[in-house]
C-alpha positions in Angstrom: -47.5 -58.4 -26.2 -45.3 -56.1 -24.5 -42.2 -57.0 -26.4 -44.2 -56.4 -29.9 -44.9 -53.1 -28.6 -41.3 -52.1 -27.5 -40.5 -53.5 -31.2 -42.9 -51.7 -32.9 -42.3 -48.3 -30.7 -38.5 -48.8 -31.2 -38.5 -49.3 -35.0 -41.0 -45.8 -35.3 -38.3 -44.1 -33.2 -35.1 -45.2 -35.4 -37.1 -44.3 -38.4 -37.6 -40.9 -37.1 -34.2 -40.6 -36.2 -32.9 -41.8 -39.4 -35.1 -39.2 -41.3 -33.8 -36.1 -39.0 -30.1 -37.4 -39.5 -30.6 -37.6 -43.4 -32.5 -34.3 -43.4 -29.4 -32.7 -41.3 -26.9 -34.1 -43.5 -28.6 -33.0 -46.8 -29.3 -29.3 -45.5 -25.6 -29.1 -44.3 -24.5 -30.6 -47.7 -26.3 -28.2 -49.6 -25.4 -25.1 -47.9 -21.8 -26.2 -47.3 -21.2 -27.1 -50.9 -22.5 -23.7 -52.5 -21.8 -21.4 -49.9 -19.2 -19.6 -52.3 -21.4 -19.3 -55.1 -24.2 -17.4 -53.1 -23.8 -13.7 -53.6 -25.5 -11.0 -51.4 -24.2 -7.7 -53.3 -24.6 -7.2 -57.0 -20.9 -5.7 -57.1 -19.7 -9.5 -56.4 -21.6 -10.8 -59.5 -18.9 -12.1 -62.3 -20.3 -10.9 -65.4 -22.6 -13.4 -67.1 -24.6 -13.5 -70.1 -27.8 -14.6 -68.6 -29.9 -14.1 -65.6 -32.7 -16.3 -64.5 -35.6 -15.2 -62.1 -37.0 -17.5 -60.3 -40.8 -16.9 -60.2 -43.0 -16.4 -56.8 -46.5 -15.4 -56.3 -48.5 -12.8 -58.6 -52.1 -11.3 -57.9 -54.6 -11.7 -60.0 -54.5 -7.9 -60.7 -51.5 -8.8 -62.6 -49.2 -7.2 -59.8 -46.1 -9.3 -58.8 -46.1 -9.5 -54.9 -43.2 -8.2 -53.0 -40.8 -11.4 -52.9 -40.9 -11.3 -57.0 -40.8 -7.6 -57.2 -37.3 -7.9 -55.2 -36.4 -10.6 -57.5 -37.2 -8.5 -60.7 -35.2 -5.2 -59.2 -31.9 -7.4 -58.7 -32.2 -8.8 -62.3 -32.7 -5.5 -63.5 -29.9 -3.9 -62.3 -27.9 -6.5 -63.0 -29.1 -6.0 -66.7 -28.9 -1.8 -66.5 -25.2 -2.3 -65.1 -24.2 -4.7 -68.1 -23.2 -7.4 -65.8 -25.9 -9.7 -67.6 -27.4 -9.4 -71.5 -30.4 -11.7 -71.4 -33.2 -12.2 -68.6 -35.0 -15.9 -68.3 -38.2 -15.2 -66.2 -39.3 -18.6 -65.2 -42.4 -19.2 -63.6 -45.8 -21.1 -63.3 -47.8 -20.8 -66.3 -49.6 -24.3 -66.2 -53.4 -22.6 -66.1 -54.8 -20.2 -67.9 -55.7 -18.0 -65.4 -52.7 -17.9 -63.2 -49.4 -16.5 -65.0 -46.4 -15.5 -63.3 -44.1 -15.1 -66.4 -46.0 -12.5 -68.8 -46.3 -10.5 -65.3 -42.6 -10.7 -64.7 -42.0 -9.8 -68.5 -44.2 -6.5 -68.4 -42.5 -5.6 -65.0 -39.3 -5.8 -66.5 -40.2 -3.5 -69.6 -41.7 -1.1 -67.7 -38.5 -0.4 -65.8 -36.6 -0.3 -69.0 -35.3 -3.7 -70.0 -35.5 -4.2 -73.6 -38.4 -6.9 -74.4 -35.9 -8.6 -76.8 -33.8 -9.5 -74.0 -36.5 -11.4 -72.2 -37.3 -14.5 -72.6 -40.2 -16.5 -71.0 -40.0 -20.3 -69.4 -43.8 -20.9 -68.8 -42.7 -24.3 -66.9 -40.7 -23.3 -64.3 -43.2 -25.2 -61.6 -40.1 -25.8 -59.7 -36.6 -24.8 -58.7 -35.5 -27.8 -60.4 -37.6 -27.3 -63.8 -36.3 -23.5 -64.0 -32.6 -24.6 -63.6 -32.4 -27.5 -65.6 -35.0 -25.7 -68.5 -32.4 -23.2 -68.4 -29.9 -25.2 -69.6 -31.5 -27.8 -71.4 -33.9 -25.5 -73.3 -32.4 -22.4 -73.4 -28.6 -23.3 -73.8 -27.6 -21.4 -70.9 -24.6 -23.3 -69.2 -23.7 -20.2 -67.0 -26.4 -18.0 -65.1 -26.6 -15.7 -62.4 -29.9 -16.7 -60.4 -32.2 -14.5 -58.8 -34.0 -15.5 -55.3 -34.0 -15.1 -51.8 -31.4 -16.1 -49.4 -33.4 -19.0 -47.9 -33.9 -20.4 -51.3 -30.4 -19.8 -52.7 -28.2 -22.6 -51.8 -31.0 -24.9 -53.1 -30.7 -23.4 -56.3 -27.2 -23.3 -56.4 -27.1 -26.9 -55.5 -29.5 -28.0 -58.1 -27.6 -25.8 -60.9 -24.1 -27.3 -59.9 -25.4 -31.2 -59.8 -26.6 -30.7 -63.6 -23.3 -29.0 -64.5 -24.3 -25.5 -64.8 -21.9 -22.8 -63.5 -24.2 -20.5 -61.3 -24.1 -17.6 -59.0 -27.1 -16.7 -57.1 -27.8 -12.9 -56.1 -29.9 -12.7 -53.1 -33.2 -10.2 -53.1 -33.5 -9.6 -49.5 -34.1 -6.2 -49.7 -36.8 -6.1 -47.0 -38.4 -8.1 -44.1 -39.7 -11.2 -44.6 -42.8 -11.7 -42.4 -42.6 -15.2 -43.0 -39.0 -15.7 -42.6 -39.3 -18.8 -40.2 -42.1 -20.7 -42.2 -39.9 -20.1 -45.3 -36.8 -21.4 -43.5 -38.3 -24.6 -42.1 -40.2 -25.4 -45.5 -36.7 -25.2 -47.2 -35.3 -27.7 -44.7 -37.5 -30.2 -46.3 -37.1 -28.7 -49.8 -33.3 -28.9 -49.8 -33.8 -33.0 -48.4 -36.0 -33.6 -51.6 -33.7 -31.9 -53.9 -31.0 -34.1 -52.8 -33.2 -37.2 -53.2 -34.2 -35.3 -56.5 -30.6 -35.6 -57.8 -30.0 -39.1 -56.5 -32.7 -40.4 -58.7 -32.1 -38.4 -61.6 -35.4 -36.7 -61.2 -36.0 -34.3 -64.1 -38.7 -31.3 -65.4 -42.0 -31.9 -65.9 -41.7 -30.5 -69.5 -39.2 -30.0 -71.8 -39.7 -29.1 -75.4 -38.0 -27.5 -78.5 -34.7 -25.6 -77.7 -35.1 -22.0 -77.5 -32.4 -19.7 -79.3 -31.1 -16.8 -76.7 -29.4 -15.0 -79.7 -33.2 -15.3 -81.7 -36.0 -13.4 -81.4 -37.6 -13.0 -77.4 -41.2 -13.6 -79.3 -40.5 -17.3 -79.7 -41.6 -17.5 -76.2 -44.6 -15.5 -76.4 -46.9 -18.5 -76.9 -49.4 -18.0 -74.0 -49.6 -20.6 -71.1 -48.3 -24.1 -71.6 -50.8 -26.8 -71.9 -49.5 -30.4 -71.0 
């Protein structure tokens, strides 16, 4: 009986140790392999046609939460400086009563970005979806991804693993009250990202191609229904 308990405990501890090692290795690889792609200053970003803004929380009032405003702000600055010419706003619009992308679009238009240069990706449910759809649906093989530093390495990693040349500009303009929680969550998310790449997982939806040289109104189709 004691021997069986010992074997069971040893097995559980071995699995826990293996999980820790895999998590540590995954995180180290994601960060180390993408560190040169992550930029903290707009002036360090090489001119690229398309910026991809990754979605975040919006309020029922139609106002973007602070993290999303910060991401949109750096995309707007890149656009106004001529570093990018087009902006893809990618977020969750899988339900009629929750819409990140139209909030993002309106915010940019109100601050001087031409509506013709803003394209909406209504199916950016995960970072993987947003990055792969930018290439597969919108035809963007080069991107400036606008997000926060804790998230930047994973975004760059996913882009690289799908053959996309990406720079990631970080949007850490204000102190993050959830910094520790975000960092802990990101440890798990990076491990999942590596697993997604290894098993070849793709976006939840793809759909018809969208021409960035065409009218942006082709993306103004309301919320995405499965």
